[in-house]
C-alpha positions in Angstrom: 0.0 0.0 0.0 1.3 3.4 -0.9 2.2 5.7 2.0 0.0 8.5 0.8 -3.0 6.1 0.8 -2.3 4.8 4.3 -5.4 5.6 6.5 -3.2 7.0 9.3 -1.4 9.3 6.9 -4.7 10.7 5.7 -5.8 11.2 9.3 -2.5 13.0 10.1 -3.0 15.3 7.2 -6.6 16.0 8.1 -5.6 16.7 11.8 -2.7 19.0 10.6 -5.0 20.9 8.3 -7.7 21.1 11.0 -5.2 22.3 13.5 -4.0 25.0 11.1 -7.5 26.1 10.3 -8.4 26.4 13.9 -5.3 28.3 15.0 -4.5 31.1 12.7 -3.0 34.5 13.0 -4.6 37.8 12.5 -3.2 41.4 12.5 -5.3 44.4 13.6 -4.3 48.1 13.5 -4.1 50.1 16.7 -4.6 53.9 16.6 -1.3 55.8 16.9 -0.3 56.4 20.4 -2.6 53.8 22.0 -0.4 50.7 21.7 1.0 51.1 25.2 -2.5 51.2 26.7 -3.2 47.8 25.1 0.0 46.4 26.7 -0.8 48.0 30.0 1.5 48.7 32.9 4.1 46.0 33.0 2.1 44.1 30.4 -1.0 43.6 32.7 -3.5 44.1 29.9 -1.9 41.7 27.4 -1.6 39.1 30.1 -5.3 39.5 31.0 -6.3 39.2 27.3 -4.2 36.0 26.9 -5.6 34.4 30.1 -9.2 35.2 29.4 -9.3 34.5 25.6 -6.7 31.8 25.2 -5.2 33.7 22.3 -1.5 34.8 22.0 -1.1 38.5 21.3 1.9 40.5 20.4 1.8 44.3 20.1 4.2 46.0 17.7 4.8 49.6 18.7 7.2 50.3 15.8 4.9 49.6 12.9 3.0 52.4 11.2 0.4 52.4 12.6 1.0 50.2 15.6 -0.5 46.8 15.4 -1.4 43.7 17.4 -0.8 40.2 16.0 -3.3 37.7 17.4 -2.7 33.9 17.3 -5.5 31.4 18.1 -8.7 29.8 17.0 -11.4 31.9 15.4 -13.3 32.1 18.8 -10.1 33.0 20.7 -9.2 35.7 18.2 -12.7 37.2 18.4 -12.6 37.3 22.1 -9.1 38.9 22.1 -10.3 41.5 19.5 -13.4 42.3 21.6 -11.2 42.9 24.6 -8.8 45.1 22.7 -11.7 47.1 21.3 -13.2 47.5 24.8 -9.9 49.0 26.0 -9.7 51.3 23.0 -13.3 52.4 23.4 -12.7 53.5 27.0 -9.5 55.3 26.4 -11.1 58.6 25.3 -12.0 59.3 29.0 -10.8 56.3 31.0 -7.4 56.4 32.7 -4.7 53.9 31.9 -4.5 52.9 35.6 -6.7 53.7 38.5 -6.7 53.2 42.2 -9.4 53.5 44.9 -7.9 54.1 48.3 -9.8 54.1 51.6 -8.8 56.7 54.1 -8.3 55.0 57.5 -6.7 55.5 60.9 -4.6 53.0 62.8 -7.7 51.7 64.7 -9.8 51.6 61.6 -7.5 49.0 60.1 -8.4 46.5 62.9 -11.8 47.7 64.2 -13.8 49.6 61.6 -16.8 48.1 59.8 -18.3 49.5 56.6 -21.4 49.2 54.5 -22.7 50.5 51.2 -25.6 53.0 51.5 -27.8 54.3 48.7 -26.5 57.4 46.9 -29.1 59.6 45.4 -28.6 62.7 43.3 -31.5 64.1 41.4 -29.2 66.1 39.1 -27.0 63.2 38.2 -27.0 62.0 34.6 -26.8 58.3 35.4 -30.3 56.8 35.2 -31.8 53.5 36.1 -28.7 52.4 38.0 -28.8 52.1 41.8 -25.5 53.5 43.1 -24.0 53.4 46.6 -21.4 55.2 48.5 -19.2 53.7 51.3 -19.7 54.7 54.9 -18.2 53.5 58.2 -20.8 52.1 60.6 -21.2 54.6 63.4 -20.4 52.2 66.2 -16.9 51.7 64.8 -16.1 55.4 65.3 -15.3 54.9 69.0 -11.8 55.7 70.0 -10.8 56.1 66.4 -8.0 58.5 65.3 -9.2 61.3 63.1 -8.5 60.0 59.5 -7.9 63.5 58.2 -5.1 64.0 60.7 -3.7 60.5 59.9 -3.5 61.1 56.1 -0.2 63.0 56.2 1.5 60.1 58.0 -0.3 57.4 56.0 1.0 58.7 52.7 4.5 58.1 53.8 4.0 54.3 53.9 6.4 51.7 52.5 6.9 51.1 48.8 5.6 47.5 48.3 3.8 46.9 45.0 0.1 47.9 44.9 -2.2 44.9 44.2 -3.5 45.0 40.6 -7.2 45.0 41.7 -6.8 48.8 42.5 -8.5 48.8 45.9 -6.4 49.5 48.9 -5.8 52.0 51.8 -4.4 55.5 51.9 -1.0 54.3 53.2 -0.4 52.9 49.7 -0.7 56.4 48.2 3.1 56.7 47.6 3.1 53.3 45.9 0.3 54.5 43.6 2.4 57.5 42.7 5.3 55.2 41.9 3.1 53.1 39.6 2.0 56.3 37.8 5.7 57.2 37.4 6.3 53.8 35.8 3.3 54.3 33.5 4.6 57.7 32.4 8.1 56.3 31.9 6.8 53.4 29.7 4.7 55.8 27.6 7.7 58.2 27.3 10.2 55.5 26.3 8.0 53.9 23.6 5.9 56.9 22.7 8.7 59.5 22.3 10.8 57.1 20.2 7.9 56.1 18.0 6.7 59.6 17.3 10.1 61.1 16.7 11.2 58.2 14.5 8.1 58.5 12.3 7.7 62.3 12.4 4.4 62.2 14.2 3.6 64.8 16.8 5.7 67.3 18.6 7.0 66.0 21.9 8.8 69.3 22.7 5.3 70.9 23.4 4.0 68.3 25.9 2.1 69.3 28.9 1.5 67.3 32.1 -1.4 68.4 34.3 -2.6 67.5 37.8 -6.2 68.1 39.1 -8.0 67.3 42.4 -11.8 67.0 42.3 -14.3 67.0 45.1 -17.3 64.6 45.1 -18.5 61.1 46.0 -17.0 57.8 44.9 -20.0 55.6 44.0 -20.3 51.9 43.6 -22.6 49.6 41.6 -23.1 45.9 41.5 -22.6 45.6 45.3 -24.5 43.8 48.0 -25.9 46.6 50.2 -26.6 44.1 53.0 -23.0 43.2 53.4 -20.9 44.4 56.3 -17.2 44.4 55.7 -13.8 45.5 57.1 -10.7 47.1 55.7 -9.2 43.8 54.6 -12.4 42.9 52.7 -12.3 46.3 50.9 -8.8 45.6 49.7 -10.0 42.3 48.2 -12.6 43.9 46.0 -12.3 43.3 42.3 -13.2 45.4 39.4 -16.1 44.5 37.1 -13.8 42.4 34.8 -14.6 39.4 37.1 -18.0 38.0 37.5 -17.9 37.0 41.2 -19.3 38.3 44.5 -16.5 40.9 44.9 -16.7 42.3 41.4 -18.0 45.9 41.4 -18.0 49.0 39.3 -17.0 52.5 40.5 -17.6 56.0 39.3 -17.1 59.5 40.7 -20.0 61.9 41.1 -18.9 65.6 41.0 -22.4 67.0 41.6 -22.7 67.6 45.4 -25.4 70.4 45.8 -24.6 70.9 49.5 -21.0 71.7 48.7 -22.0 74.3 46.2 -24.4 75.8 48.6 -21.8 76.3 51.3 -18.9 77.0 49.0 -18.5 80.7 49.7 -18.4 80.1 53.4 -15.9 77.4 53.0 -13.7 79.6 50.9 -13.7 82.3 53.6 -12.7 79.8 56.2 -9.6 78.8 54.2 -8.6 82.2 53.0 -9.7 81.6 49.4 -10.8 84.8 47.7 -12.6 85.3 44.4 -10.0 86.2 41.7 -11.7 89.3 40.2 -9.0 89.7 37.6 -10.3 86.5 35.9 -13.6 87.1 34.2 -16.2 84.3 34.2 -14.5 82.4 31.4 -16.5 80.5 28.8 -14.9 78.0 26.4 -15.7 75.1 24.1 -13.6 71.9 23.6 -14.1 69.8 20.4 -12.8 66.2 20.6 -12.1 64.5 17.3 -10.1 61.8 15.5 -7.3 62.7 13.1 -5.2 60.0 11.4 -6.0 57.5 14.2 -5.2 60.0 16.9 -7.5 61.7 19.3 -7.2 65.5 19.2 -8.8 68.4 20.9 -9.3 72.0 19.8 -10.3 74.7 22.3 -12.4 77.6 21.3 -12.7 81.0 23.0 -15.4 83.7 22.5 -14.1 86.7 20.5 -16.1 89.8 21.6 -14.8 91.9 18.7 -16.1 89.6 16.1 -18.9 88.0 18.0 -17.7 84.5 17.1 -16.1 81.4 18.6 -12.5 81.1 17.4 -9.8 78.4 17.9 -7.2 79.2 20.6 -5.2 76.0 20.4 -5.2 72.4 19.2 -3.7 69.4 21.1 -3.2 65.7 20.5 -2.3 62.6 22.5 -4.7 63.8 25.2 -4.4 61.1 27.9 -5.9 60.5 31.3 -2.9 58.5 32.5 -4.0 57.8 36.0 -6.7 58.5 38.6 -6.4 58.0 42.4 -9.8 58.1 44.2 -9.6 58.7 47.9 -12.7 57.5 49.8 -13.3 59.1 53.2 -15.7 56.4 54.5 -17.4 59.2 56.4 -19.7 62.1 55.7 -16.7 64.0 54.4 -16.4 64.4 50.6 -14.2 62.0 48.6 -11.4 63.2 46.4 -10.1 62.4 42.9 -6.5 63.0 41.9 -6.0 63.0 38.1 -2.9 63.0 35.9 -3.3 64.1 32.3 -0.9 64.7 29.4 -1.3 66.3 26.0 0.8 67.8 23.2 0.3 71.1 21.5 0.1 71.0 17.7 -0.5 73.6 15.1 -4.1 74.4 14.1 -5.0 73.0 10.8 -6.4 75.7 8.4 -9.5 73.6 7.5 -10.5 73.5 11.2 -10.8 77.3 11.3 -13.0 77.2 8.2 -15.2 74.5 9.6 -15.8 76.4 12.9 -16.4 79.7 11.0 -18.8 78.1 8.5 -20.8 76.4 11.1 -21.4 79.7 12.9 -22.5 81.3 9.6 -25.2 78.6 9.4 -26.4 79.2 13.0 -25.5 82.4 15.0 -27.4 81.3 18.2 -27.0 78.2 20.4 -28.9 75.1 19.6 -32.0 74.0 21.4 -30.1 72.4 24.3 -27.9 75.5 24.7 -24.8 74.1 23.0 -23.3 76.2 20.2 -22.0 73.1 18.5 -23.4 69.5 18.6 -22.1 66.2 17.2 -24.5 66.3 14.3 -23.0 69.6 13.1 -19.7 68.0 12.2 -21.2 65.1 10.2 -19.3 64.8 6.9 -16.8 67.6 8.0 -14.9 66.1 11.0 -14.8 62.8 12.9 -16.1 64.5 16.0 -16.4 62.3 19.2 -17.4 64.9 21.7 -18.3 68.5 22.5 -17.9 70.1 25.9 -19.0 73.7 26.5 -17.9 75.5 29.7 -20.9 77.6 30.7 -19.4 79.2 33.8 -16.0 79.2 35.6 -15.0 81.2 38.6 -11.6 81.0 40.4 -10.8 81.4 44.1 -7.3 81.4 45.5 -5.0 82.0 48.4 -1.2 82.1 48.4 -0.8 78.3 47.7 -3.9 77.0 46.0 -6.5 77.8 43.4 -10.0 76.4 43.3 -12.3 76.7 40.3 -16.1 76.1 40.2 -17.1 75.0 36.7 -20.4 74.3 35.0 -20.3 72.5 31.7 -22.6 71.0 29.1 -21.4 68.1 27.0 -22.4 65.6 24.3 -20.1 62.6 24.1 -20.4 59.9 21.5 -21.3 56.6 23.1 -22.1 58.1 26.5 -25.6 58.7 28.0 -27.2 57.6 24.7 -25.5 60.6 23.0 -27.7 62.9 25.0 -26.6 66.4 26.1 -25.8 66.5 29.8 -24.9 69.1 32.4 -22.2 68.8 35.0 -21.0 70.9 37.9 -17.6 70.3 39.4 -15.1 71.9 41.8 -11.4 71.5 41.1 -8.3 72.3 43.1 -4.8 72.9 41.9 -1.5 73.8 43.6 -0.1 77.1 42.4 3.3 75.4 42.3 2.0 73.2 39.5 1.6 76.1 37.1 5.1 75.9 35.7 4.9 72.2 35.4 1.6 72.4 33.5 3.4 74.4 30.8 5.4 73.0 27.9 8.2 70.7 28.9 11.0 68.9 27.1 11.7 66.7 30.1 10.6 63.0 30.2 7.1 62.8 31.6 8.1 60.7 34.6 11.0 63.0 35.5 8.6 65.9 35.5 6.2 63.9 37.6 8.9 62.8 40.0 10.2 66.4 40.4 10.7 67.1 44.2 8.5 70.2 44.0 5.7 68.3 42.3 5.9 65.3 44.6 5.8 67.5 47.7 3.0 69.7 46.4 0.8 66.7 45.6 0.9 65.6 49.2 0.3 69.1 50.4 -2.6 69.6 48.0 -4.2 66.3 49.0 -4.0 67.3 52.7 -5.5 70.7 52.0 -8.3 69.3 49.9 -9.0 66.8 52.7 -9.5 69.6 55.2 -11.9 71.3 52.8 -13.7 68.1 52.2 -14.1 67.6 55.9 -15.5 71.0 56.5 -18.0 70.7 53.5 -20.1 68.1 55.2 
């Protein structure tokens, strides 16, 4: 019998062909500048994709544009692509890394008990979702050290790695800053080389910005009947896992009681209205350009009675967020790190903005001067944010701004126009670091002045948050 006709040979051929048909490779493109976010800090995102999908994935940051090569069965590749697309879809507003830290005292660590209580806000845009905030059970307050006094000491904790689930205690604050520095360094090392090698972007005009927001950390997908301690909190998992501990978090900026008492609070902390700064209005247009997310900012020109472009930026990134949960009636805090690069304004953008105003010289029905539908066929617009009001208050070290915005973001809130109020704090020492820098992002972030001022600003914000309740 000929070898080629031997039954076992035919079976081997069929098995080989079947194996090849089942495990194939596929290459997908990744928008410029986003490859690192697919990889994740220290490769955490790639590992997660491999573990959950079963596919092998390799991200090539040097290709133009960056790409991901996926090996696996058809089902595995589809799962991997779905996870990659999910990461990309969140990158417009979601941070690369995020932490939720519970503010505790020494006695809280061993004695405190917590529960989730219903959070209601009639002005909040999130609908049909029951949200909760975290509160310490009253009986566990006895003999506790004031957490706001403890925070300055707690942030000087050791530098062990922060667990990847993102939930921990305030004594891990410095470790979180270290992780952010690693994230910035990885983005710098790969991103700078890529963009400079391919002539994409201008990294000499980068900006790094820091913000602290006041509000409430809210939780969904939780068991409101559950009583838990600090160790239980640190074991919570993000919603990527479908188990009893998997929860979702968000940050609500809209706290009416804080706004109502804001003037009194400012007086208590020596913050005075900056009358030199007029109530500033502006509009930000978010759009895609050659696979990159860009933003153009508009200002109102009184002389011409028109909105005009003041600047254009690209590579707008929310690199990291640290949410600090008080566990009490005090407000919670959100510390955010953002970066962007200034680019020259494209001539066609000026024409688009001017022509749109010629068609409509008054705001639309919802009060927005520009809406997503206005840019159809003209620009790949993914969001419009209009600053309705902004007032600044300051003392010799800090500046606080009260801001009211309206926005329409593609894929959020059913593309409906929403209104948001928020209060934001900055250290005045950050001003020179918010300007253009030719330093590496992590070197700028690790600067001694910045590092010290972050701790100082968090402590100051904590005192304000405590007095606001």
